[in-house]
Backbone as CSV, one residue per row, in Angstrom:
resi,resn,N_x,N_y,N_z,CA_x,CA_y,CA_z,C_x,C_y,C_z
1,MET,-21.148,-8.905,16.017,-20.281,-9.641,17.325,-19.593,-10.616,16.600
2,ALA,-18.314,-11.426,17.236,-17.352,-12.228,16.966,-18.215,-13.467,16.712
3,ARG,-17.826,-14.483,15.581,-18.399,-15.801,15.664,-18.009,-16.545,17.565
4,LEU,-19.061,-16.598,18.242,-18.402,-17.640,19.337,-18.688,-19.096,19.207
5,GLU,-18.139,-19.924,19.398,-18.054,-21.473,19.225,-18.452,-21.861,21.004
6,SER,-19.382,-23.295,20.409,-20.144,-23.680,21.593,-19.074,-24.997,22.246
7,PRO,-18.237,-25.089,23.304,-17.716,-25.879,23.696,-18.379,-27.211,23.727
8,LEU,-19.863,-27.512,23.642,-20.367,-28.112,23.790,-20.711,-29.111,22.756
9,GLN,-20.067,-28.470,21.479,-20.225,-28.881,20.312,-18.892,-29.481,19.645
10,PRO,-18.611,-29.993,18.883,-17.211,-30.433,18.462,-17.375,-29.597,16.565
11,PRO,-16.232,-29.369,16.632,-15.875,-28.587,15.234,-17.120,-29.152,14.224
12,THR,-17.159,-30.440,13.714,-17.890,-30.736,12.637,-18.924,-30.239,13.051
13,GLU,-19.480,-30.590,14.307,-20.995,-30.108,14.994,-21.211,-28.871,14.225
14,ARG,-20.652,-27.874,14.438,-20.491,-26.868,14.321,-20.399,-26.368,13.026
15,ARG,-19.367,-26.959,12.442,-19.116,-26.832,11.065,-20.722,-27.012,10.266
16,GLY,-21.283,-27.877,10.503,-22.567,-28.288,9.704,-23.827,-27.308,10.396
17,THR,-23.409,-26.809,11.834,-24.796,-25.879,12.144,-24.603,-25.168,11.359
18,MET,-23.414,-23.907,11.292,-23.282,-22.875,10.450,-23.982,-23.099,8.690
19,LEU,-23.703,-24.233,7.844,-24.110,-24.672,6.734,-25.350,-24.390,6.423
20,ARG,-26.205,-25.386,7.856,-27.562,-25.297,7.621,-28.140,-23.711,8.389
21,LEU,-27.540,-22.980,8.803,-27.912,-21.495,9.212,-27.454,-20.953,7.862
22,LEU,-26.465,-20.904,7.108,-26.426,-20.272,5.787,-27.659,-20.668,4.958
23,ALA,-28.031,-21.707,4.718,-28.991,-21.790,3.916,-30.232,-21.783,3.871
24,THR,-30.853,-21.322,5.737,-31.830,-21.490,6.075,-31.768,-19.622,5.774
25,THR,-30.939,-19.038,5.896,-30.819,-16.988,5.899,-31.093,-17.189,4.597
26,ILE,-30.310,-17.238,3.882,-30.841,-17.180,2.175,-31.764,-17.582,1.220
27,GLY,-32.281,-18.806,1.914,-33.721,-19.181,1.731,-34.817,-18.325,2.243
28,MET,-34.769,-17.815,3.379,-35.708,-16.744,3.889,-35.512,-15.398,2.990
29,LEU,-33.852,-14.819,2.686,-33.994,-13.940,2.225,-34.845,-13.916,0.688
30,LEU,-34.439,-14.881,0.160,-35.282,-15.359,-1.362,-36.361,-15.628,-1.489
31,SER,-37.426,-16.017,-0.176,-38.846,-15.806,-0.635,-39.195,-14.993,-0.160
32,ILE,-38.949,-13.492,0.580,-39.271,-12.949,0.632,-39.348,-11.431,-0.062
33,LEU,-38.551,-11.713,-1.087,-38.483,-10.751,-2.006,-39.498,-10.734,-3.394
34,VAL,-40.022,-9.503,-3.397,-40.785,-9.017,-4.067,-40.575,-7.801,-5.534
35,THR,-40.977,-6.453,-4.629,-41.045,-5.611,-6.045,-39.812,-4.542,-5.954
36,ALA,-39.740,-3.654,-7.212,-38.785,-3.255,-7.645,-38.267,-1.863,-7.444
37,SER,-36.705,-1.601,-6.844,-36.114,-0.502,-6.837,-34.941,-0.424,-7.174
38,PRO,-34.730,1.042,-7.019,-33.259,1.020,-7.654,-31.965,0.500,-7.073
39,LEU,-31.295,-0.241,-7.780,-30.252,-1.097,-7.431,-28.583,-0.716,-7.331
40,PHE,-27.742,-0.686,-5.825,-26.489,-0.507,-5.958,-25.823,-1.854,-5.985
41,ALA,-24.428,-1.699,-6.297,-23.668,-2.761,-6.194,-22.483,-2.351,-5.574
42,GLY,-21.214,-3.648,-5.291,-20.201,-3.251,-4.890,-20.254,-3.469,-3.368
43,PRO,-19.957,-2.177,-2.550,-20.332,-2.053,-1.837,-21.620,-2.364,-1.222
44,PRO,-21.717,-3.198,-0.370,-21.199,-3.474,1.419,-20.874,-4.885,0.874
45,PHE,-20.750,-5.188,-0.263,-19.856,-6.845,-0.244,-18.609,-6.929,-0.651
46,ARG,-18.145,-7.645,-0.789,-16.766,-8.037,-1.261,-16.599,-8.202,-2.669
47,THR,-17.851,-8.726,-3.067,-17.693,-8.544,-4.534,-17.700,-7.666,-5.387
48,ASP,-17.687,-7.399,-6.398,-17.621,-6.179,-7.251,-18.348,-5.986,-8.208
49,ASP,-18.838,-4.926,-8.948,-19.243,-5.181,-10.352,-18.787,-4.154,-11.516
50,PRO,-19.794,-4.290,-12.585,-18.756,-3.643,-13.959,-19.569,-2.043,-13.924
51,GLU,-20.213,-1.935,-12.917,-21.255,-0.692,-13.388,-20.756,0.584,-12.767
52,PRO,-19.882,1.411,-13.635,-19.849,2.662,-13.523,-20.535,3.524,-12.215
53,VAL,-19.951,4.496,-11.946,-20.714,5.695,-11.248,-21.153,6.801,-12.429
54,ASP,-22.811,7.239,-12.849,-23.230,7.554,-14.095,-21.739,8.749,-14.114
55,TYR,-21.594,9.559,-15.369,-20.532,10.258,-15.663,-21.529,12.013,-15.190
56,GLN,-20.534,12.491,-14.183,-20.214,13.520,-13.512,-21.433,13.522,-11.787
57,HIS,-21.127,12.326,-11.793,-21.912,11.725,-10.677,-20.886,11.393,-9.352
58,TRP,-21.544,11.898,-8.393,-20.929,11.016,-6.932,-21.404,10.113,-6.052
59,GLU,-20.065,9.442,-5.756,-20.461,8.658,-4.250,-19.393,8.921,-3.213
60,PHE,-20.197,9.037,-2.542,-19.071,9.336,-0.733,-19.572,7.758,0.117
61,TYR,-18.681,7.234,0.721,-18.942,6.408,1.974,-18.318,6.884,3.189
62,THR,-18.590,6.745,4.158,-17.990,6.934,5.341,-18.165,5.506,5.866
63,ALA,-16.997,4.676,5.908,-17.557,3.222,6.714,-16.900,2.357,7.616
64,THR,-17.201,1.610,7.536,-16.458,1.063,8.888,-16.030,-0.857,8.415
65,GLN,-14.836,-1.148,8.983,-14.889,-2.700,8.508,-14.745,-3.158,9.687
66,TYR,-14.625,-4.514,10.123,-13.882,-5.104,11.026,-14.136,-6.614,10.820
67,GLN,-13.100,-7.245,11.824,-12.740,-8.683,10.807,-11.780,-9.572,12.163
68,ASN,-12.293,-10.591,12.311,-12.096,-10.958,13.647,-11.543,-12.484,13.276
69,ASP,-9.913,-12.598,13.635,-9.819,-14.192,13.119,-9.070,-14.910,14.035
70,LYS,-8.685,-16.127,13.794,-7.322,-16.597,14.795,-6.213,-15.682,14.986
71,ASP,-5.937,-14.579,14.143,-4.811,-13.654,14.561,-5.000,-12.675,15.265
72,GLY,-6.124,-12.499,15.317,-6.469,-11.353,16.050,-7.989,-9.792,15.415
73,ILE,-7.954,-8.871,15.918,-8.855,-8.066,15.422,-8.459,-7.333,14.616
74,SER,-8.969,-6.630,13.409,-8.096,-5.743,12.481,-9.383,-4.756,11.658
75,GLY,-9.086,-3.698,11.462,-10.726,-2.993,10.647,-10.447,-1.792,10.302
76,THR,-11.353,-0.968,10.112,-10.638,0.470,9.942,-12.212,1.210,10.851
77,ALA,-12.024,2.763,11.080,-12.772,3.535,11.727,-12.223,4.770,12.284
78,PRO,-12.789,5.163,11.056,-13.518,4.716,10.111,-12.594,4.987,8.719
79,HIS,-13.195,4.369,7.322,-12.188,4.336,6.175,-13.554,5.549,4.935
80,LEU,-12.850,6.227,4.259,-13.710,6.952,3.251,-13.155,6.718,1.831
81,GLU,-14.431,6.768,1.448,-14.006,6.265,-0.031,-15.210,7.161,-1.014
82,ALA,-14.000,7.288,-1.841,-15.304,8.249,-2.818,-15.163,7.657,-4.181
83,ASN,-16.111,7.545,-5.046,-16.346,7.697,-6.840,-16.738,8.445,-7.599
84,TYR,-15.771,9.088,-8.239,-16.543,9.938,-9.256,-16.349,9.652,-10.670
85,GLY,-17.663,9.999,-11.666,-17.866,9.136,-12.817,-17.093,10.364,-13.695
86,VAL,-15.797,10.212,-14.154,-15.353,11.113,-15.005,-15.612,11.390,-16.305
87,ALA,-16.069,10.172,-17.025,-16.273,9.843,-18.276,-17.566,9.085,-18.248
88,PRO,-18.157,8.800,-19.714,-19.318,7.849,-19.655,-18.361,6.669,-19.692
89,ASN,-18.706,5.996,-18.997,-18.277,4.161,-18.634,-16.895,4.559,-17.888
90,VAL,-16.915,5.505,-17.422,-15.124,5.197,-16.616,-15.621,6.081,-15.338
91,GLN,-15.018,5.413,-14.003,-15.277,5.920,-12.061,-13.662,6.131,-12.004
92,LEU,-13.335,6.989,-11.523,-12.092,7.239,-10.815,-12.916,6.770,-8.978
93,HIS,-11.979,5.870,-8.601,-12.173,5.897,-7.211,-10.835,5.823,-6.328
94,ILE,-11.202,5.941,-5.019,-10.160,6.390,-4.093,-10.788,6.258,-2.578
95,LEU,-9.844,5.425,-1.930,-10.395,4.656,-0.262,-8.916,5.014,0.359
96,ALA,-9.278,5.622,1.523,-8.434,6.265,2.794,-8.572,6.202,4.158
97,PRO,-7.987,5.020,4.390,-8.531,4.317,5.692,-7.808,5.209,7.172
98,ASP,-8.903,4.914,7.997,-8.115,5.218,9.316,-7.929,3.510,10.239
99,ALA,-7.250,2.812,9.985,-6.941,1.406,10.432,-6.469,1.434,11.770
100,TYR,-6.841,0.260,12.160,-6.547,-0.119,13.756,-6.667,-2.046,13.317
101,SER,-5.321,-2.512,14.372,-5.203,-3.461,15.030,-5.219,-3.776,16.197
102,ARG,-5.612,-5.473,16.682,-5.132,-5.644,17.885,-4.645,-7.248,17.812
103,PRO,-3.991,-7.767,17.848,-3.209,-9.388,17.219,-3.664,-10.380,18.720
104,ARG,-3.878,-11.464,19.040,-4.246,-12.033,20.516,-2.809,-11.602,21.194
105,GLY,-3.688,-11.098,22.311,-2.565,-11.001,23.211,-1.679,-9.358,23.444
106,GLY,-1.846,-8.715,22.398,-1.509,-7.329,22.415,-2.179,-6.431,22.188
107,PRO,-1.818,-5.419,22.114,-2.145,-3.954,22.462,-3.172,-3.564,21.263
108,THR,-4.276,-2.503,21.199,-4.854,-2.636,20.183,-4.316,-1.131,19.423
109,LEU,-3.570,-0.911,17.986,-2.784,-0.429,17.662,-4.191,0.581,16.169
110,PHE,-3.720,1.839,16.318,-4.365,2.823,15.356,-3.100,3.866,14.463
111,GLY,-3.868,3.967,13.158,-2.969,4.958,12.480,-3.627,4.940,11.206
112,PRO,-2.975,5.683,10.366,-3.323,5.427,8.614,-3.100,4.573,7.807
113,GLY,-4.388,3.441,7.189,-3.926,2.642,6.611,-3.487,2.647,5.298
114,ASP,-3.096,1.347,4.618,-2.727,1.625,2.891,-4.146,2.387,2.331
115,ILE,-3.864,3.169,1.382,-4.633,4.032,0.208,-4.921,3.130,-0.510
116,GLU,-5.713,3.212,-1.354,-6.487,2.464,-2.062,-6.804,3.251,-3.822
117,LEU,-6.113,2.882,-4.860,-6.823,4.210,-6.026,-6.629,2.744,-7.028
118,GLY,-8.064,3.631,-7.791,-8.406,2.440,-8.982,-9.447,3.084,-10.197
119,VAL,-9.693,2.757,-11.265,-10.120,2.858,-12.108,-11.339,1.794,-12.655
120,LYS,-12.526,2.202,-13.071,-13.421,1.590,-13.451,-13.472,1.584,-14.553
121,TYR,-13.689,0.559,-15.252,-14.229,1.157,-16.633,-15.177,-0.243,-17.404
122,ARG,-16.269,0.341,-17.960,-17.121,-0.755,-18.389,-17.119,-0.819,-20.205
123,PHE,-17.062,-2.160,-20.696,-16.879,-1.788,-21.821,-17.468,-3.046,-22.980
124,ILE,-18.677,-3.569,-22.030,-19.909,-4.021,-22.750,-20.818,-3.624,-21.916
125,GLN,-21.757,-3.362,-22.800,-23.277,-2.715,-22.220,-24.374,-3.684,-21.975
126,GLU,-24.899,-3.972,-21.001,-26.230,-4.810,-20.809,-26.988,-4.657,-22.296
127,SER,-27.770,-6.136,-22.408,-28.749,-5.791,-23.337,-29.394,-7.402,-23.223
128,ASP,-30.738,-7.849,-23.974,-31.088,-8.458,-23.225,-31.017,-9.955,-23.114
129,HIS,-29.386,-10.176,-23.800,-29.069,-11.098,-24.156,-27.530,-11.341,-23.346
130,VAL,-26.877,-10.308,-23.192,-25.743,-10.125,-23.363,-25.481,-9.120,-21.677
131,PRO,-24.508,-10.116,-20.682,-24.071,-9.287,-19.468,-23.261,-8.227,-19.776
132,MET,-23.606,-7.179,-18.790,-22.134,-5.886,-18.799,-21.242,-7.004,-18.395
133,VAL,-20.197,-5.898,-18.575,-18.875,-6.261,-18.543,-17.863,-5.309,-18.263
134,GLY,-17.008,-5.464,-17.521,-15.875,-4.173,-16.998,-14.573,-4.610,-16.451
135,ILE,-13.568,-3.894,-16.467,-12.804,-4.048,-15.644,-12.291,-3.353,-14.133
136,PHE,-11.845,-3.175,-12.963,-11.832,-2.291,-12.568,-10.622,-2.277,-11.280
137,PRO,-9.425,-2.344,-11.956,-7.960,-2.470,-11.877,-7.783,-1.551,-10.528
138,PHE,-7.051,-1.733,-9.330,-6.515,-0.910,-8.307,-5.365,-1.191,-7.641
139,LEU,-4.846,-0.279,-6.993,-3.469,-0.674,-6.415,-3.723,-0.363,-5.149
140,GLU,-3.110,-1.034,-4.214,-2.965,-0.444,-2.804,-1.752,-0.295,-2.334
141,VAL,-1.523,1.361,-1.912,-0.543,1.797,-1.782,0.251,1.787,-0.401
142,PRO,1.238,1.787,0.035,1.596,1.357,1.327,1.890,2.499,2.365
143,THR,0.634,3.050,2.535,0.776,4.509,3.269,0.854,3.733,5.015
144,GLY,0.032,2.602,5.068,0.628,2.329,6.393,1.649,1.525,7.454
145,SER,1.296,1.603,8.664,2.766,0.779,9.362,2.674,-0.940,8.563
146,SER,3.468,-1.654,8.251,3.348,-2.557,8.621,3.669,-2.955,10.056
147,THR,4.687,-2.769,10.584,5.094,-3.278,11.453,3.992,-3.253,12.873
148,ARG,3.220,-2.154,12.746,2.138,-2.134,13.629,0.983,-2.666,12.901
149,GLY,1.312,-3.490,12.056,-0.434,-4.288,11.827,-1.161,-3.493,10.936
150,LEU,-0.593,-2.349,10.610,-1.869,-1.166,9.685,-1.476,-1.174,8.382
151,GLY,-0.666,-1.641,7.575,-0.444,-2.127,6.682,0.308,-3.049,5.439
152,THR,0.353,-3.344,4.578,1.184,-4.525,4.138,2.892,-4.168,3.909
153,GLY,2.635,-2.436,4.134,4.685,-2.285,3.530,5.199,-2.690,2.044
154,HIS,4.126,-3.469,0.782,4.291,-3.089,0.006,3.027,-2.778,-1.249
155,THR,3.417,-2.522,-2.220,2.021,-1.784,-3.338,1.752,-3.414,-3.393
156,GLN,0.354,-3.238,-3.966,-0.579,-4.637,-4.064,-1.289,-4.292,-5.012
157,PHE,-1.562,-4.910,-6.620,-2.484,-4.484,-7.357,-3.014,-5.748,-7.488
158,PHE,-4.726,-5.237,-7.503,-5.615,-5.947,-7.906,-6.505,-6.136,-9.306
159,LEU,-6.330,-7.107,-10.555,-6.541,-6.861,-11.936,-7.635,-8.219,-11.909
160,PRO,-8.894,-7.538,-12.034,-10.428,-8.108,-12.038,-11.000,-7.791,-13.486
161,LEU,-11.884,-8.820,-13.191,-12.559,-8.651,-14.501,-14.263,-9.318,-13.922
162,TRP,-15.253,-8.346,-14.010,-16.934,-8.255,-13.466,-18.262,-8.441,-14.551
163,PHE,-18.720,-9.408,-14.103,-20.001,-9.512,-15.285,-21.498,-9.376,-14.743
164,GLN,-22.158,-8.479,-14.846,-23.413,-7.962,-13.608,-24.986,-8.195,-15.061
165,LYS,-25.882,-8.904,-14.662,-26.707,-9.035,-15.597,-28.117,-8.898,-14.773
166,SER,-29.308,-8.205,-15.437,-30.489,-7.876,-14.693,-31.608,-8.404,-15.260
167,TRP,-32.530,-8.885,-14.704,-33.712,-9.284,-15.001,-35.482,-9.045,-13.863
168,GLY,-35.828,-7.913,-14.706,-36.839,-7.284,-13.629,-36.199,-6.889,-12.549
169,PRO,-36.887,-7.396,-11.450,-36.048,-6.294,-10.302,-34.737,-7.495,-9.674
170,TRP,-34.414,-8.198,-10.353,-33.079,-9.245,-9.916,-32.099,-8.581,-10.438
171,THR,-30.988,-8.474,-9.629,-29.350,-8.563,-10.108,-28.556,-9.581,-10.001
172,SER,-27.670,-9.962,-10.773,-26.741,-10.825,-10.128,-25.019,-10.452,-10.799
173,TYR,-24.182,-10.497,-10.105,-22.774,-10.062,-10.228,-21.805,-10.703,-9.914
174,GLY,-20.454,-10.868,-10.231,-19.573,-11.348,-9.901,-18.062,-11.410,-10.959
175,GLY,-17.513,-12.458,-10.589,-16.405,-12.920,-11.578,-14.971,-12.777,-10.630
176,GLY,-13.905,-12.661,-10.608,-12.766,-12.256,-9.858,-11.664,-11.801,-11.144
177,GLY,-10.511,-11.881,-9.984,-9.376,-11.582,-10.733,-8.269,-11.776,-9.532
178,TYR,-6.887,-11.465,-10.055,-5.371,-11.627,-9.413,-4.923,-10.623,-8.540
179,TRP,-4.283,-11.108,-7.409,-3.456,-9.752,-7.130,-2.708,-10.276,-6.935
180,ILE,-1.583,-9.171,-7.527,0.286,-9.225,-6.630,0.532,-9.027,-5.709
181,ASN,1.036,-9.194,-5.257,1.369,-9.491,-3.479,2.698,-9.607,-3.390
182,PRO,3.030,-8.698,-3.607,4.948,-8.680,-2.810,5.195,-9.048,-1.310
183,GLY,6.723,-9.205,-1.227,7.307,-9.621,0.191,7.521,-10.468,0.217
184,MET,7.815,-10.662,1.474,8.727,-11.990,2.273,7.669,-12.281,2.646
185,GLY,7.476,-13.973,2.068,6.400,-14.768,2.984,5.160,-14.948,2.225
186,ASN,4.892,-13.687,1.125,3.599,-13.707,0.254,3.726,-14.344,-0.602
187,LYS,2.495,-14.533,-1.742,2.677,-14.679,-2.853,1.416,-14.634,-3.302
188,ASP,0.988,-14.876,-4.910,0.138,-13.858,-5.542,-1.400,-15.093,-5.179
189,TYR,-1.965,-14.253,-5.835,-3.282,-15.373,-4.951,-4.475,-14.825,-5.821
190,TRP,-5.663,-15.451,-6.233,-7.303,-14.924,-6.912,-7.864,-14.879,-5.842
191,TYR,-8.811,-14.127,-6.250,-10.293,-14.021,-5.552,-11.407,-14.254,-6.337
192,GLY,-12.129,-14.474,-6.063,-13.497,-15.205,-7.360,-14.471,-14.827,-6.272
193,GLY,-15.948,-14.221,-6.577,-17.175,-14.403,-5.877,-18.034,-14.221,-7.198
194,TRP,-19.305,-14.018,-6.367,-20.612,-14.378,-7.092,-21.663,-13.456,-6.139
195,LEU,-22.689,-12.692,-6.672,-23.559,-12.390,-5.413,-25.153,-12.122,-6.471
196,LEU,-26.371,-12.462,-5.858,-27.798,-12.443,-5.949,-28.125,-11.490,-5.210
197,GLN,-28.901,-10.006,-5.413,-29.810,-9.376,-4.682,-31.313,-8.850,-5.667
198,ARG,-31.555,-8.639,-4.865,-33.111,-8.200,-5.033,-33.853,-7.249,-4.539
199,ASP,-34.480,-5.965,-4.615,-35.727,-5.425,-4.028,-36.271,-5.846,-3.116
200,ILE,-36.925,-5.515,-2.095,-37.917,-5.982,-1.276,-39.337,-4.433,-1.461
201,THR,-38.324,-3.400,-1.352,-39.326,-2.410,-1.431,-38.190,-1.320,-1.984
202,LYS,-38.989,0.030,-2.455,-38.383,0.985,-2.625,-37.315,1.414,-1.875
203,TRP,-37.298,0.898,-0.445,-36.323,1.506,0.224,-35.675,0.477,1.054
204,LEU,-35.951,-0.525,0.372,-34.862,-1.417,0.734,-34.739,-2.669,-0.135
205,THR,-32.980,-3.126,-0.224,-32.329,-3.954,-1.078,-31.659,-5.357,-0.350
206,VAL,-31.998,-6.369,-0.790,-30.637,-7.453,0.032,-30.205,-8.579,-0.701
207,GLY,-28.906,-8.949,-0.417,-28.353,-9.929,-1.105,-27.494,-10.707,-0.482
208,ALA,-27.345,-11.595,-0.683,-26.264,-12.688,-0.365,-25.253,-12.681,-1.339
209,GLU,-24.150,-13.211,-0.958,-22.480,-13.361,-2.044,-22.104,-14.666,-1.123
210,VAL,-21.009,-15.097,-2.281,-19.987,-16.091,-1.523,-18.823,-15.914,-2.135
211,PHE,-17.432,-16.229,-1.932,-16.766,-15.920,-2.700,-15.435,-16.877,-2.138
212,HIS,-14.567,-17.290,-3.038,-13.357,-17.703,-2.642,-11.898,-17.399,-2.536
213,ILE,-10.636,-17.308,-1.849,-9.424,-16.777,-1.590,-9.171,-17.811,-1.836
214,THR,-8.003,-17.846,-2.976,-6.663,-18.355,-2.217,-5.451,-18.144,-1.528
215,PRO,-4.445,-19.220,-1.047,-3.803,-18.327,-0.445,-2.659,-17.335,-0.753
216,SER,-2.590,-16.341,0.246,-1.853,-15.412,0.412,-0.334,-15.157,0.924
217,THR,-0.286,-16.339,1.604,1.084,-16.655,1.906,1.580,-17.813,1.718
218,THR,3.312,-17.905,1.913,3.346,-18.828,1.692,2.832,-20.607,2.742
219,ASP,2.480,-20.189,3.872,1.933,-21.134,4.845,0.321,-20.839,5.111
220,GLY,-0.220,-19.837,3.979,-1.341,-19.836,4.128,-2.495,-21.095,3.592
221,GLU,-3.980,-20.351,3.679,-4.773,-21.849,3.455,-5.660,-20.904,2.559
222,HIS,-6.987,-21.875,1.885,-7.748,-20.997,0.937,-9.193,-21.058,2.069
223,GLU,-9.816,-20.176,1.614,-10.683,-19.294,2.143,-11.852,-19.119,1.422
224,THR,-13.337,-19.808,2.102,-14.186,-19.665,0.921,-15.135,-19.105,2.216
225,GLY,-15.978,-18.199,2.142,-16.713,-17.561,2.637,-18.377,-16.798,2.443
226,TYR,-18.739,-16.292,2.836,-20.393,-15.797,2.309,-20.693,-14.389,3.259
227,ASN,-21.462,-13.644,2.738,-21.720,-12.248,2.840,-23.210,-12.021,2.844
228,ILE,-24.118,-12.152,3.672,-25.415,-11.419,3.696,-25.487,-9.519,4.024
229,GLY,-26.310,-9.092,3.162,-26.063,-7.435,3.027,-27.581,-7.093,3.144
230,ALA,-27.637,-5.614,3.452,-28.740,-4.834,2.839,-28.521,-3.606,2.869
231,ILE,-29.190,-2.860,1.873,-28.992,-1.682,1.677,-30.277,-0.637,2.044
232,PHE,-30.371,0.169,2.641,-31.596,1.541,2.727,-31.507,2.338,2.166
233,ASN,-32.248,2.561,1.502,-32.321,3.916,0.582,-33.160,4.798,1.682
234,PHE,-32.912,5.962,2.490,-33.580,6.942,3.144,-34.379,8.106,2.036
235,THR,-33.180,8.542,0.839,-33.979,9.785,0.173,-32.650,8.991,-1.125
236,GLU,-33.261,9.273,-2.693,-32.373,9.488,-3.308,-30.745,9.283,-3.207
237,ASN,-30.468,10.273,-1.972,-29.372,11.242,-2.271,-28.360,10.093,-0.924
238,HIS,-29.600,9.617,0.076,-28.739,9.101,1.518,-28.929,7.684,1.519
239,HIS,-28.190,7.110,1.731,-28.276,5.665,2.118,-27.813,4.730,3.436
240,PHE,-28.136,3.651,3.977,-27.101,2.694,4.646,-27.318,1.533,4.200
241,ILE,-25.935,0.991,4.047,-25.693,-0.014,3.469,-24.642,-1.078,4.777
242,CYS,-25.352,-2.179,5.095,-23.899,-2.731,5.993,-24.327,-4.427,5.223
243,SER,-23.230,-5.047,5.756,-23.279,-6.677,5.387,-22.718,-7.177,6.542
244,ALA,-22.928,-8.870,6.829,-21.691,-9.450,7.903,-21.708,-10.629,7.183
245,GLY,-20.990,-11.775,7.494,-20.591,-13.037,6.918,-19.360,-13.379,7.441
246,THR,-19.223,-14.678,7.187,-17.640,-15.649,8.439,-17.558,-16.308,6.863
247,ASP,-16.825,-17.457,7.366,-15.943,-17.911,6.586,-16.760,-19.642,6.367
248,ILE,-17.158,-20.400,5.314,-16.952,-21.558,5.635,-15.694,-22.475,5.688
249,HIS,-14.987,-22.351,5.279,-13.512,-23.079,5.135,-12.438,-21.449,5.521
250,GLY,-11.484,-21.821,5.845,-10.583,-21.040,6.412,-9.971,-20.665,7.648
251,PRO,-9.627,-19.164,8.085,-9.006,-18.979,9.468,-9.978,-18.561,10.147
252,ALA,-11.476,-19.062,9.697,-12.475,-18.989,10.801,-12.592,-17.039,11.143
253,SER,-12.857,-16.426,10.191,-12.780,-15.010,10.539,-14.265,-14.943,10.812
254,PHE,-14.734,-13.634,11.551,-16.005,-13.045,10.981,-15.445,-11.695,10.641
255,PHE,-16.493,-11.114,10.060,-16.468,-9.821,8.984,-17.850,-8.693,8.994
256,PHE,-17.474,-7.324,8.862,-18.347,-6.599,9.085,-18.755,-5.754,8.491
257,TYR,-19.365,-4.892,7.773,-18.965,-3.745,7.055,-20.175,-2.975,7.319
258,ALA,-20.053,-1.615,7.434,-21.700,-0.624,7.622,-21.030,0.557,7.044
259,ALA,-21.616,1.413,6.325,-21.414,2.391,5.543,-22.659,3.856,5.639
260,TYR,-22.400,5.111,5.596,-23.202,6.107,5.039,-22.973,6.495,3.788
261,LEU,-24.079,6.319,2.712,-23.719,6.359,1.180,-24.070,7.777,0.920
262,TRP,-23.343,8.892,0.604,-24.309,9.736,-0.007,-23.926,9.541,-0.921
263,THR,-24.628,10.115,-2.261,-24.746,10.261,-3.867,-25.127,11.605,-4.354
264,TRP,-25.084,12.084,-5.276,-25.156,13.178,-5.810,-24.892,13.415,-7.083
265,GLY,-25.652,14.257,-7.818,-24.576,14.593,-9.782,-25.604,15.868,-9.879
266,PRO,-25.434,16.284,-11.057,-26.371,17.418,-12.146,-27.842,16.139,-12.115
267,PRO,-28.742,17.269,-12.292,-29.938,16.593,-12.203,-30.208,16.495,-13.853
268,GLU,-30.681,15.217,-13.936,-31.287,15.048,-15.604,-32.067,15.928,-16.043
269,LYS,-31.578,16.074,-17.052,-32.069,17.215,-17.925,-33.948,16.852,-18.862
270,LYS,-34.661,17.898,-19.044,-35.700,16.823,-19.081,-36.003,17.245,-20.771
271,LYS,-36.388,16.141,-21.241,-37.039,16.343,-22.699,-37.709,17.367,-23.285
């Protein structure tokens, strides 16, 4: 649900309450983490990782995103995402959304959104003392209608560098990159984020991230926020993933992500 602000609390007190709630929630999550199981990275979080899909393996997401901020409500319902390990250490990526937008005081509009295409490449393998490192450049193709609020109207590029390190049941990853954001009133901007996650059981993993985004428009503002998420592994091939978060500083956004994830590939050969 969208974040509701109580009229009985002034803004400074509401902000302090949010920060205390964030610290308490993360502390509770980290205090209950115990045993190990396989980890996934990237979705349901904003911050990505350098680890590509295994060679000749697939990931397929049926997902929805929701965001509620001062300008209105927007999201996808649904969007489809596919990742394929086309070669060792190389992953192809495509995301095709069915977008919606409802400006404050306006109607809800539906239609195709901007398609995302990318390639992830891991060029440093993780070792005992060296983190995994990779790049994941992608572009946003302006297939959505910008006049209806369903697309940007311009081709955008994201050029990130990601790091990841695991120890026992823990995994931490993050980094950031530069968005090339053409268009009248727009400006290029930076994204940076970091995440920590660990397994609770074989079928459940939880994590929390913080991120920061510089202004993407000439009259925009800096955004700093967090997400808390979970991955439910029903089987080796079927998973449910979700996350929710809000801004600590910025346009007062609330965001939510949920997806069914199907993974498959050739069986491992026995020695």
